[in-house]
DRENPA-3360 file (N, C-alpha, C; in nm, 2 decimals, always signed):
BEGIN
1 = MPAVTEPR = -4.75/-1.11/+0.55/-4.66/-1.00/+0.51/-4.51/-1.06/+0.50 ~ -4.44/-1.03/+0.39/-4.31/-1.08/+0.38/-4.21/-1.01/+0.47 ~ -4.11/-1.09/+0.51/-4.01/-1.04/+0.60/-3.92/-0.94/+0.52 ~ -3.87/-0.83/+0.59/-3.78/-0.74/+0.53/-3.64/-0.80/+0.53 ~ -3.59/-0.82/+0.41/-3.45/-0.88/+0.41/-3.35/-0.77/+0.38 ~ -3.38/-0.66/+0.33/-3.29/-0.55/+0.30/-3.25/-0.48/+0.43 ~ -3.13/-0.44/+0.45/-3.10/-0.36/+0.57/-3.17/-0.23/+0.57 ~ -3.21/-0.18/+0.69/-3.28/-0.06/+0.71/-3.22/+0.02/+0.82;
9 = IAHIDVGD = -3.21/+0.15/+0.80/-3.15/+0.24/+0.90/-3.26/+0.29/+0.99 ~ -3.25/+0.28/+1.12/-3.34/+0.33/+1.22/-3.30/+0.47/+1.27 ~ -3.16/+0.49/+1.28/-3.11/+0.61/+1.33/-2.97/+0.62/+1.28 ~ -2.92/+0.75/+1.25/-2.79/+0.77/+1.21/-2.73/+0.89/+1.28 ~ -2.60/+0.88/+1.31/-2.53/+0.99/+1.38/-2.40/+1.02/+1.30 ~ -2.37/+1.14/+1.29/-2.25/+1.18/+1.22/-2.16/+1.26/+1.32 ~ -2.05/+1.20/+1.36/-1.96/+1.26/+1.45/-1.84/+1.32/+1.38 ~ -1.74/+1.35/+1.46/-1.62/+1.42/+1.40/-1.54/+1.32/+1.31;
17 = DLITAELT = -1.55/+1.19/+1.34/-1.47/+1.10/+1.27/-1.54/+0.98/+1.20 ~ -1.67/+0.96/+1.25/-1.74/+0.84/+1.21/-1.89/+0.87/+1.17 ~ -1.94/+0.80/+1.08/-2.08/+0.79/+1.05/-2.13/+0.66/+1.10 ~ -2.23/+0.67/+1.20/-2.27/+0.55/+1.26/-2.42/+0.53/+1.24 ~ -2.46/+0.41/+1.19/-2.60/+0.38/+1.17/-2.65/+0.27/+1.25 ~ -2.76/+0.29/+1.32/-2.83/+0.18/+1.39/-2.93/+0.12/+1.30 ~ -2.92/-0.01/+1.27/-3.01/-0.07/+1.18/-3.13/-0.13/+1.25 ~ -3.24/-0.15/+1.18/-3.36/-0.20/+1.24/-3.35/-0.34/+1.30;
25 = DGRTVSVP = -3.25/-0.41/+1.25/-3.23/-0.55/+1.29/-3.14/-0.56/+1.42 ~ -3.10/-0.44/+1.47/-3.02/-0.44/+1.59/-2.87/-0.42/+1.57 ~ -2.83/-0.43/+1.44/-2.69/-0.41/+1.42/-2.65/-0.26/+1.42 ~ -2.53/-0.23/+1.44/-2.47/-0.10/+1.43/-2.35/-0.11/+1.34 ~ -2.35/-0.02/+1.24/-2.24/-0.01/+1.15/-2.18/+0.13/+1.14 ~ -2.05/+0.14/+1.14/-1.98/+0.27/+1.14/-1.89/+0.27/+1.02 ~ -1.88/+0.38/+0.96/-1.78/+0.40/+0.85/-1.71/+0.53/+0.88 ~ -1.58/+0.55/+0.83/-1.51/+0.67/+0.85/-1.58/+0.79/+0.79;
33 = LAWSWRLS = -1.58/+0.90/+0.85/-1.64/+1.02/+0.79/-1.58/+1.06/+0.66 ~ -1.45/+1.03/+0.65/-1.38/+1.06/+0.52/-1.44/+0.99/+0.40 ~ -1.52/+0.88/+0.42/-1.58/+0.81/+0.31/-1.68/+0.89/+0.24 ~ -1.73/+1.00/+0.30/-1.82/+1.09/+0.24/-1.75/+1.23/+0.24 ~ -1.70/+1.27/+0.12/-1.63/+1.40/+0.11/-1.72/+1.51/+0.14 ~ -1.85/+1.50/+0.10/-1.95/+1.60/+0.13/-1.97/+1.62/+0.28 ~ -1.99/+1.51/+0.35/-2.00/+1.52/+0.49/-1.88/+1.57/+0.56 ~ -1.76/+1.53/+0.51/-1.63/+1.57/+0.57/-1.62/+1.72/+0.56;
41 = EATPDERQ = -1.67/+1.78/+0.45/-1.66/+1.93/+0.43/-1.77/+2.01/+0.48 ~ -1.88/+1.94/+0.53/-2.00/+2.01/+0.58/-1.98/+2.06/+0.72 ~ -2.06/+2.16/+0.76/-2.05/+2.21/+0.89/-2.12/+2.11/+0.99 ~ -2.10/+2.12/+1.12/-2.17/+2.04/+1.21/-2.32/+2.05/+1.20 ~ -2.37/+2.17/+1.18/-2.52/+2.18/+1.17/-2.57/+2.11/+1.04 ~ -2.50/+2.12/+0.93/-2.54/+2.06/+0.81/-2.53/+1.90/+0.82 ~ -2.44/+1.85/+0.90/-2.43/+1.71/+0.92/-2.55/+1.66/+1.00 ~ -2.61/+1.74/+1.09/-2.72/+1.70/+1.17/-2.85/+1.71/+1.10;
49 = NIEILGSG = -2.86/+1.78/+0.99/-2.99/+1.79/+0.92/-3.01/+1.67/+0.83 ~ -3.07/+1.57/+0.88/-3.07/+1.43/+0.82/-3.22/+1.39/+0.80 ~ -3.24/+1.33/+0.68/-3.38/+1.28/+0.65/-3.36/+1.13/+0.62 ~ -3.43/+1.04/+0.69/-3.43/+0.90/+0.66/-3.52/+0.88/+0.54 ~ -3.48/+0.81/+0.44/-3.55/+0.79/+0.32/-3.63/+0.66/+0.33 ~ -3.76/+0.67/+0.28/-3.85/+0.56/+0.27/-3.86/+0.49/+0.40 ~ -3.84/+0.36/+0.40/-3.85/+0.28/+0.53/-3.72/+0.25/+0.59 ~ -3.62/+0.34/+0.56/-3.49/+0.33/+0.61/-3.38/+0.28/+0.52;
57 = EGVHWPEI = -3.42/+0.27/+0.39/-3.32/+0.23/+0.29/-3.20/+0.31/+0.29 ~ -3.21/+0.44/+0.32/-3.10/+0.53/+0.32/-3.13/+0.65/+0.39 ~ -3.03/+0.75/+0.39/-3.05/+0.88/+0.45/-3.00/+0.98/+0.35 ~ -3.06/+1.11/+0.37/-3.03/+1.22/+0.28/-3.00/+1.34/+0.37 ~ -2.90/+1.42/+0.33/-2.86/+1.54/+0.39/-2.90/+1.65/+0.28 ~ -3.01/+1.72/+0.30/-3.06/+1.81/+0.19/-2.97/+1.93/+0.17 ~ -2.91/+1.98/+0.27/-2.83/+2.10/+0.26/-2.70/+2.08/+0.17 ~ -2.65/+1.96/+0.17/-2.53/+1.93/+0.10/-2.55/+1.82/-0.01;
65 = DEDLSAKG = -2.68/+1.78/-0.03/-2.71/+1.69/-0.14/-2.63/+1.56/-0.13 ~ -2.63/+1.50/-0.01/-2.56/+1.37/+0.01/-2.66/+1.27/+0.04 ~ -2.64/+1.15/-0.01/-2.72/+1.03/+0.02/-2.63/+0.92/+0.06 ~ -2.67/+0.84/+0.16/-2.60/+0.71/+0.19/-2.71/+0.61/+0.21 ~ -2.68/+0.49/+0.16/-2.77/+0.38/+0.18/-2.72/+0.28/+0.28 ~ -2.81/+0.21/+0.34/-2.77/+0.10/+0.43/-2.68/+0.00/+0.36 ~ -2.72/-0.04/+0.24/-2.64/-0.14/+0.16/-2.50/-0.09/+0.14 ~ -2.49/+0.04/+0.10/-2.36/+0.10/+0.07/-2.27/+0.10/+0.19;
73 = MLSGIPAR = -2.33/+0.13/+0.31/-2.24/+0.13/+0.43/-2.20/-0.01/+0.46 ~ -2.29/-0.11/+0.45/-2.25/-0.25/+0.48/-2.15/-0.30/+0.37 ~ -2.16/-0.26/+0.25/-2.06/-0.31/+0.15/-1.93/-0.24/+0.15 ~ -1.92/-0.13/+0.23/-1.79/-0.06/+0.24/-1.74/+0.01/+0.12 ~ -1.83/+0.08/+0.05/-1.78/+0.15/-0.07/-1.79/+0.30/-0.04 ~ -1.67/+0.37/-0.03/-1.67/+0.51/-0.01/-1.72/+0.59/-0.13 ~ -1.78/+0.71/-0.10/-1.82/+0.80/-0.21/-1.69/+0.86/-0.28 ~ -1.70/+0.86/-0.41/-1.59/+0.92/-0.49/-1.61/+1.06/-0.51;
81 = RPADKSPV = -1.51/+1.14/-0.50/-1.52/+1.29/-0.54/-1.52/+1.29/-0.69 ~ -1.60/+1.38/-0.74/-1.61/+1.39/-0.89/-1.47/+1.44/-0.94 ~ -1.44/+1.39/-1.06/-1.32/+1.44/-1.13/-1.33/+1.58/-1.16 ~ -1.22/+1.65/-1.15/-1.22/+1.80/-1.19/-1.22/+1.80/-1.34 ~ -1.32/+1.86/-1.40/-1.34/+1.87/-1.55/-1.29/+2.01/-1.60 ~ -1.23/+2.09/-1.52/-1.19/+2.22/-1.56/-1.07/+2.21/-1.66 ~ -1.06/+2.30/-1.75/-0.94/+2.30/-1.85/-0.81/+2.33/-1.78 ~ -0.71/+2.28/-1.82/-0.58/+2.30/-1.76/-0.51/+2.42/-1.82;
% end
């Protein structure tokens, strides 16, 4: 069986200021909550309704349609808010 080389999330916690993921290889990575505008605007209950995807490649928050990947957290790329397309 080949070794898993991609980072995998074993557990994730969303606090008031941080999103913290425990990875299956023992590392813990945290990013600012502000990096996910959807999670920043979500209620505490919505933040706790979390589904781990696949074998830990990422996580999904179904009530707010947000996804974060282990790779994304490690690479430090915040989610961008969509541009407002409404007419001026």
